[in-house]
C-alpha positions in Angstrom: 9.9 -76.7 -9.1 10.7 -73.7 -6.8 11.6 -71.7 -9.8 8.3 -72.5 -11.6 6.4 -71.7 -8.4 8.1 -68.3 -8.0 7.3 -67.5 -11.6 3.7 -68.4 -11.1 3.5 -66.2 -7.9 5.1 -63.3 -9.7 2.7 -63.6 -12.6 -0.3 -63.8 -10.2 0.8 -60.7 -8.4 1.2 -58.8 -11.7 -2.3 -59.9 -12.8 -3.8 -58.8 -9.5 -2.2 -55.4 -9.9 -3.8 -55.0 -13.3 -7.2 -56.2 -11.9 -7.3 -54.0 -8.8 -8.0 -50.3 -8.9 -4.9 -48.1 -8.7 -4.5 -46.6 -5.3 -2.6 -43.4 -4.3 -2.7 -42.2 -0.8 -5.8 -44.3 -0.1 -7.8 -42.8 -3.1 -9.1 -44.9 -5.9 -7.5 -43.4 -8.9 -8.6 -46.1 -11.4 -11.2 -43.7 -12.9 -9.9 -40.7 -14.8 -11.4 -37.5 -13.4 -11.5 -33.8 -14.3 -10.6 -31.3 -11.5 -12.1 -27.9 -12.1 -10.0 -25.0 -10.7 -12.0 -21.8 -10.2 -9.7 -18.8 -10.6 -10.0 -15.0 -10.9 -8.7 -13.5 -14.1 -9.6 -12.8 -17.7 -9.8 -15.8 -20.1 -6.3 -16.0 -21.6 -5.7 -15.4 -25.3 -2.2 -16.9 -25.2 -0.9 -20.4 -25.3 -2.3 -21.5 -22.0 -4.3 -24.4 -23.6 -1.0 -25.8 -25.0 0.5 -25.7 -21.5 -2.6 -27.2 -20.0 -2.5 -30.2 -22.5 1.1 -31.0 -21.4 0.2 -30.5 -17.7 -2.7 -32.8 -18.0 -0.6 -35.5 -19.5 1.7 -35.3 -16.4 -1.3 -35.2 -14.0 -2.8 -38.2 -15.6 0.4 -40.1 -15.2 0.7 -39.2 -11.6 -2.9 -39.2 -10.2 -5.1 -40.0 -13.3 -6.6 -36.6 -13.2 -6.7 -33.5 -15.4 -7.1 -29.8 -14.6 -9.8 -27.6 -16.1 -9.8 -23.8 -15.6 -13.0 -21.9 -14.7 -12.2 -18.2 -15.1 -14.0 -15.5 -13.0 -13.2 -12.4 -15.1 -12.3 -9.1 -13.5 -15.4 -7.3 -14.6 -17.7 -7.4 -11.5 -15.5 -10.3 -10.3 -16.6 -10.2 -6.7 -20.3 -10.6 -7.4 -19.7 -13.3 -10.0 -17.3 -15.1 -7.8 -19.7 -15.3 -4.9 -22.7 -16.2 -7.1 -20.7 -19.0 -8.7 -19.9 -20.4 -5.3 -23.5 -20.0 -4.1 -24.9 -21.9 -7.1 -22.2 -24.7 -7.3 -23.6 -28.1 -8.1 -20.5 -30.3 -8.3 -19.1 -28.3 -11.2 -16.2 -26.9 -9.1 -13.4 -28.6 -7.2 -10.5 -26.3 -6.3 -11.2 -22.7 -5.5 -8.6 -19.9 -5.3 -9.6 -17.6 -2.5 -8.4 -15.1 0.1 -9.6 -13.8 3.5 -8.8 -10.2 2.6 -10.0 -9.8 -0.9 -12.1 -12.8 -2.0 -14.5 -13.4 0.9 -12.9 -16.6 2.1 -14.5 -16.5 5.6 -18.0 -15.4 4.6 -18.0 -18.2 1.9 -16.8 -20.7 4.5 -19.6 -19.6 6.9 -22.1 -19.9 4.1 -21.1 -23.5 3.4 -19.3 -22.9 0.1 -16.2 -24.8 1.1 -15.5 -28.3 2.4 -14.1 -28.7 5.9 -10.6 -30.3 5.5 -10.0 -32.7 8.3 -6.4 -33.4 9.4 -6.6 -37.0 8.1 -7.9 -35.9 4.7 -5.0 -33.4 4.4 -2.4 -35.9 5.7 -3.5 -38.6 3.4 -4.1 -36.7 0.1 -1.9 -33.6 0.5 0.9 -35.0 2.7 3.7 -32.8 1.5 1.6 -29.7 2.0 0.5 -30.9 5.4 4.1 -31.4 6.5 5.2 -28.0 5.0 2.6 -25.8 6.8 3.4 -25.2 10.5 0.8 -26.1 13.0 0.3 -22.5 14.0 -0.5 -21.6 10.4 -3.1 -24.4 10.2 -4.7 -22.8 13.2 -5.2 -19.6 11.2 -7.1 -21.5 8.6 -9.7 -22.8 11.0 -13.3 -21.8 11.5 -15.1 -23.4 14.5 -12.2 -25.8 14.9 -12.3 -27.0 11.2 -9.7 -26.3 8.6 -11.2 -24.7 5.5 -8.2 -23.2 3.8 -4.7 -24.1 2.7 -2.5 -21.1 3.1 0.1 -19.7 0.7 2.6 -19.4 3.5 5.8 -20.6 1.8 6.1 -17.7 -0.6 7.6 -14.3 0.2 5.8 -11.3 -1.1 5.1 -7.8 -0.1 1.8 -6.1 -1.1 2.1 -3.0 1.0 1.2 0.1 -1.0 3.0 3.3 -1.7 4.0 5.7 -4.5 6.3 4.8 -7.3 8.2 7.9 -8.5 11.1 8.8 -10.8 14.4 8.9 -9.1 15.9 11.1 -11.8 13.3 13.7 -11.3 13.5 13.5 -7.5 17.3 14.2 -7.8 16.5 17.2 -9.9 14.1 18.3 -7.3 16.8 18.3 -4.6 15.8 14.9 -3.2 18.9 13.0 -4.1 18.3 10.4 -1.3 14.8 9.9 -2.6 11.3 10.4 -1.3 10.7 9.1 2.2 7.7 11.0 3.5 4.4 12.5 2.3 6.0 16.0 2.7 8.8 15.0 0.3 6.3 13.5 -2.1 4.6 16.9 -2.2 8.0 18.5 -3.0 8.6 16.1 -5.8 5.1 16.7 -7.3 5.6 20.4 -7.1 8.9 20.2 -8.9 7.1 18.4 -11.8 4.4 20.9 -11.8 6.9 23.8 -12.1 9.4 22.2 -14.5 8.0 19.4 -16.6 5.7 21.0 -19.2 2.9 18.7 -20.4 3.3 16.3 -17.4 0.6 15.8 -14.9 2.4 15.4 -11.5 0.1 12.5 -10.6 -2.8 11.6 -12.9 -4.9 10.0 -10.2 -8.1 8.0 -10.6 -11.2 7.9 -8.3 -11.1 4.1 -7.9 -12.6 3.0 -4.5 -9.6 0.8 -3.8 -7.2 3.6 -4.5 -9.1 6.0 -2.2 -9.0 3.4 0.6 -5.2 2.9 0.0 -4.5 6.6 0.1 -6.6 7.1 3.3 -5.0 4.2 5.0 -1.6 5.2 3.7 -1.6 8.6 5.3 -2.9 6.9 8.5 -0.2 4.3 8.7 2.4 7.0 7.9 1.2 9.3 10.7 -0.1 6.9 13.4 0.7 3.5 14.8 -2.7 2.2 13.7 -3.0 -1.4 12.2 -5.5 -2.2 9.5 -8.0 -4.9 10.4 -9.0 -7.1 7.4 -12.3 -8.8 6.7 -14.5 -5.7 7.0 -16.5 -4.3 4.0 -15.4 -0.7 4.7 -11.9 0.5 5.5 -12.7 2.2 8.8 -11.4 -0.4 11.3 -7.9 -0.3 12.6 -6.2 -1.5 15.8 -4.5 1.2 17.9 -1.0 -0.2 17.7 1.2 -3.3 17.8 1.2 -2.8 21.6 -2.6 -2.3 21.8 -3.9 -4.1 18.7 -7.3 -5.2 20.1 -8.6 -1.8 20.8 -10.2 -0.2 17.7 -8.7 3.2 16.9 -11.0 6.3 17.0 -8.9 7.9 14.3 -12.0 8.6 12.2 -13.9 10.1 15.1 -11.4 12.3 16.9 -7.9 13.8 16.7 -6.1 16.0 14.2 -4.5 13.5 11.8 -7.6 13.0 9.6 -7.9 16.8 9.4 -4.2 17.0 8.5 -4.8 14.5 5.7 -7.7 16.6 4.4 -5.7 19.8 4.5 -2.8 18.1 2.7 -5.1 16.8 0.0 -6.6 20.2 -0.4 -3.2 21.8 -0.8 -2.2 19.2 -3.4 -5.5 19.8 -5.3 -5.0 23.6 -5.2 -1.4 23.1 -6.5 -2.7 21.1 -9.5 -1.0 17.8 -8.8 -3.9 16.0 -10.4 -6.6 17.0 -12.9 -9.4 19.3 -11.8 -12.0 16.7 -12.8 -10.2 13.9 -11.0 -13.4 12.4 -9.7 -14.5 11.8 -13.3 -11.1 10.6 -14.4 -12.0 7.0 -14.8 -10.9 6.1 -18.2 -7.2 6.8 -18.0 -4.4 4.2 -17.4 -2.0 5.8 -15.0 0.6 3.1 -15.4 0.8 3.5 -19.2 1.0 7.3 -18.8 3.8 6.8 -16.4 5.7 4.7 -18.9 5.0 7.3 -21.6 6.4 10.1 -19.4 3.1 11.8 -19.2 2.7 11.6 -15.4 5.2 11.6 -12.5 3.8 9.0 -10.1 1.8 5.8 -9.8 0.3 4.3 -6.7 0.5 0.5 -6.1 2.2 -2.1 -4.0 5.8 -3.3 -3.6 5.4 -6.4 -5.8 4.2 -4.3 -8.7 7.3 -2.1 -8.3 9.9 -4.8 -8.1 8.0 -7.4 -10.1 7.7 -5.4 -13.3 7.3 -1.6 -13.1 10.9 -0.7 -12.4 12.3 -2.7 -15.3 9.6 -1.6 -17.6 10.1 2.1 -16.8 13.8 1.7 -17.5 12.8 0.3 -20.9 10.3 3.0 -21.7 12.0 5.9 -19.9 15.8 5.1 -19.8 17.5 6.6 -16.8 14.2 7.2 -14.9 15.6 5.1 -11.9 12.1 4.2 -10.6 11.9 4.3 -6.8 9.3 3.4 -4.2 8.0 5.4 -1.2 6.1 3.0 1.0 3.2 4.0 3.2 4.2 3.8 6.9 7.9 4.6 6.1 8.0 7.6 8.4 6.7 5.7 11.4 8.1 2.2 10.6 4.5 1.1 10.7 4.3 -2.0 8.5 2.5 -5.4 8.8 3.5 -8.6 7.1 1.1 -10.1 4.6 -1.6 -12.3 6.0 -0.8 -15.9 5.1 -4.4 -16.3 3.7 -4.0 -13.3 1.3 -3.8 -16.3 -1.1 -5.4 -19.6 -0.1 -6.9 -22.7 -1.6 -10.2 -24.2 -0.7 -12.1 -27.3 -1.9 -15.7 -26.7 -3.1 -18.3 -28.1 -0.8 -20.0 -30.0 -3.7 -16.8 -31.4 -5.2 -17.3 -34.9 -6.4 -13.6 -35.7 -6.1 -12.2 -33.8 -3.1 -9.5 -36.4 -2.5 -8.2 -36.2 -6.0 -8.5 -32.4 -5.9 -6.2 -32.3 -2.9 -3.8 -34.7 -4.6 -3.6 -32.3 -7.6 -3.1 -29.3 -5.3 -0.3 -31.1 -3.5 1.5 -31.9 -6.8 1.2 -28.3 -8.1 2.6 -26.9 -4.8 5.3 -29.5 -4.3 6.3 -31.2 -7.5 8.8 -29.0 -9.4 7.9 -30.3 -12.9 4.2 -29.7 -12.3 4.9 -26.4 -10.5 6.9 -25.0 -13.3 4.2 -25.9 -15.9 1.5 -24.1 -13.9 3.6 -21.0 -13.0 5.9 -20.5 -15.9 4.6 -22.6 -18.8 6.6 -24.8 -21.2 10.3 -24.5 -21.0 11.7 -23.2 -24.2 8.3 -21.8 -25.3 7.4 -19.5 -22.4 10.7 -19.3 -20.5 14.3 -20.3 -20.5 15.8 -21.3 -17.2 18.8 -19.4 -16.2 21.3 -19.3 -13.3 20.6 -18.3 -9.7 16.8 -19.0 -9.8 16.1 -16.8 -12.8 14.5 -17.2 -16.1 14.5 -15.3 -19.4 12.0 -15.2 -22.3 12.7 -16.8 -25.6 13.6 -14.5 -28.5 10.5 -12.9 -30.0 8.3 -13.8 -27.1 5.1 -11.7 -26.8 3.3 -12.2 -23.5 -0.1 -11.4 -25.1 0.1 -14.2 -27.6 2.9 -16.5 -26.4 2.3 -16.6 -22.6 0.8 -19.1 -20.3 -1.6 -17.9 -17.6 -3.1 -19.9 -14.8 -2.9 -17.3 -12.0 -1.7 -19.8 -9.3 -1.8 -17.3 -6.4 -2.8 -19.8 -3.8 0.1 -22.2 -3.3 3.4 -20.7 -4.6 6.5 -22.1 -3.2 9.8 -20.3 -2.6 11.7 -23.6 -3.1 10.8 -23.5 -6.8 10.3 -19.8 -7.5 12.2 -18.3 -10.5 12.6 -14.6 -10.8 11.4 -13.2 -14.1 13.5 -11.0 -16.3 11.3 -8.1 -15.2 12.1 -8.6 -11.5 14.3 -5.9 -10.0 16.3 -8.1 -7.6 18.6 -5.4 -6.3 15.8 -3.0 -5.5 13.8 -5.8 -3.9 16.7 -6.8 -1.7 17.0 -3.2 -0.3 13.3 -2.8 0.2 12.8 -6.3 1.7 15.6 -5.7 4.2 14.1 -2.4 5.3 10.7 -4.1 5.7 12.1 -7.0 7.7 13.6 -4.5 10.2 10.2 -3.1 11.2 7.4 -5.3 10.0 5.2 -7.2 12.5 3.1 -10.3 11.9 -0.6 -9.6 11.1 -2.2 -9.7 14.6 -5.7 -10.7 13.7 -5.2 -13.9 11.8 -7.3 -16.0 14.2 -10.5 -13.9 14.2 -13.4 -14.6 11.8 -15.7 -11.7 12.2 -19.5 -12.3 12.4 -20.8 -9.3 10.6 -24.5 -10.1 11.0 -25.0 -8.2 14.2 -23.8 -4.9 12.6 -24.8 -5.5 9.0 -27.1 -2.5 8.9 -24.4 -0.3 10.4 -21.8 -1.5 8.0 -24.0 -0.8 5.0 -24.6 2.7 6.3 -21.0 3.3 7.1 -20.0 2.1 3.6 -22.4 4.7 2.1 -21.0 7.5 4.3 -17.4 6.5 3.5 -18.0 6.3 -0.2 -19.7 9.7 -0.1 -17.2 11.7 1.9 -13.8 10.1 1.4 -13.4 10.7 -2.4 -14.1 14.4 -1.6 -11.5 14.4 1.2 -8.9 12.4 -0.7 -8.9 14.8 -3.7 -9.4 18.0 -1.8 -12.8 18.9 -3.2 -14.1 21.0 -0.3 -13.4 24.6 0.6 -13.2 23.9 4.3 -11.4 20.6 4.9 -11.7 20.8 8.7 -15.4 21.5 8.6 -16.0 18.8 6.0 -14.1 16.2 8.3 -16.3 17.3 11.2 -19.4 16.7 9.1 -18.0 13.3 8.0 -17.5 12.3 11.6 -21.0 13.3 12.6 -22.4 11.2 9.7 -20.3 8.2 10.9 -21.7 8.5 14.3 -25.2 8.7 12.9 -24.6 5.6 10.8 -23.7 3.6 14.0 -19.9 3.7 13.8 -19.5 3.6 17.6 -21.8 0.5 17.9 -19.8 -1.2 15.1 -16.5 -0.4 16.9 -17.8 -1.9 20.1 -19.0 -5.1 18.4 -15.6 -5.5 16.6 -13.8 -5.0 19.9 -16.1 -7.6 21.6 -15.3 -10.2 18.9 -11.6 -9.5 19.1 -11.7 -9.9 22.9 -13.6 -13.2 22.5 -10.8 -14.6 20.4 -7.7 -13.0 22.1 -8.9 -12.7 25.6 -8.4 -9.0 26.0 
């Protein structure tokens, strides 16, 4: 009798499980849902869809959901990105974002993202909640509410500088490499004098490049710290010891003049093309690989992630090196943890399931590998010591898998690609760790409305004068800087500085 009763009870429990909705973390997962992930990047022409099919089988098994990719292509990406968020109607769930290059805070303020309460995160993204320290969650809050999940468990350096050829530097008498702007000039002059048919640096007039060069000189010759979240690169803190006073570098002192004089000297020496401001169609990276130019400007991750190995392939013995901006002064700031972050769209119909999918991608190695590396044996072959190689005959354009998961990478699962220059990275990262400070403005969310007119005017002034200064296109650099400074004052720069300082003081109590 007891045996029969126990069988009946077991049968009843099994039937009840089939009858009731499946629950995971308190979410009803009985209905299959599609989670749309909005991501910046061009629509892939490779085997991403094949990877996605396998990924979705796994996600269905685990949380009864599948992932759909909504690509925001690079052409005019910022406008399209913001317009897509502004016009959302339940068609988006997960949004890849950033506070320094994808308007995370303005979009949070404008209601594009869902506030993520602690209970919501603890329940539906429990592994992520435990992994992110309390102080990092604080940096993801607006008005006391969490809006972002930070990519804070992934080591990367996106500080900019010049990539240059170590073999040519040695020929130029710089056997220890280039470690200053002055030595960079010596290197470029050597190329000009000795490498026929090679442009020392075939520069472009991109707005982002101009801002990097301007800030690069500034960080190499002052203790100023760049303040993110502003639409024009004119706002820097004085130093790590005085971070909440905004620098007057662009209004007074000699260093901006010195930068203009150096740029004029480089232009007169012919280190770039005479018509550099119209030089928009070239690909400096490809020219570098072809041996047609001697330098390329980008960040550390580009150098160690692919450029060094590719240069060795295309230019054997080139011994690619990296001179990082701020090296002379040891002026370096660690990457803001919200340089990559994930948000949930405000109109998402399934925010709980979206968080569950995010938690899996960040913390489940099988899912993580599919999203970040593709199908094992098709896109990659796992090696020893956290490395992977490509299968024989692999072509990234046709055989790759691309999901641009830049918002929740995890060092616990990261594999170094065959293009990653591990030895070079170890040396650079050690040098950085010796001097770098944490980003000191992570808690502030600027309200730009009070100075919106000034910022528009300042952007116009900056975009008018800085390309001319950066590429030495004025006969009297000192006089041109003086004119630039006068225009900044007329545009309301001093009022903007005062407002930024006021908002910093409100947050940090200075």
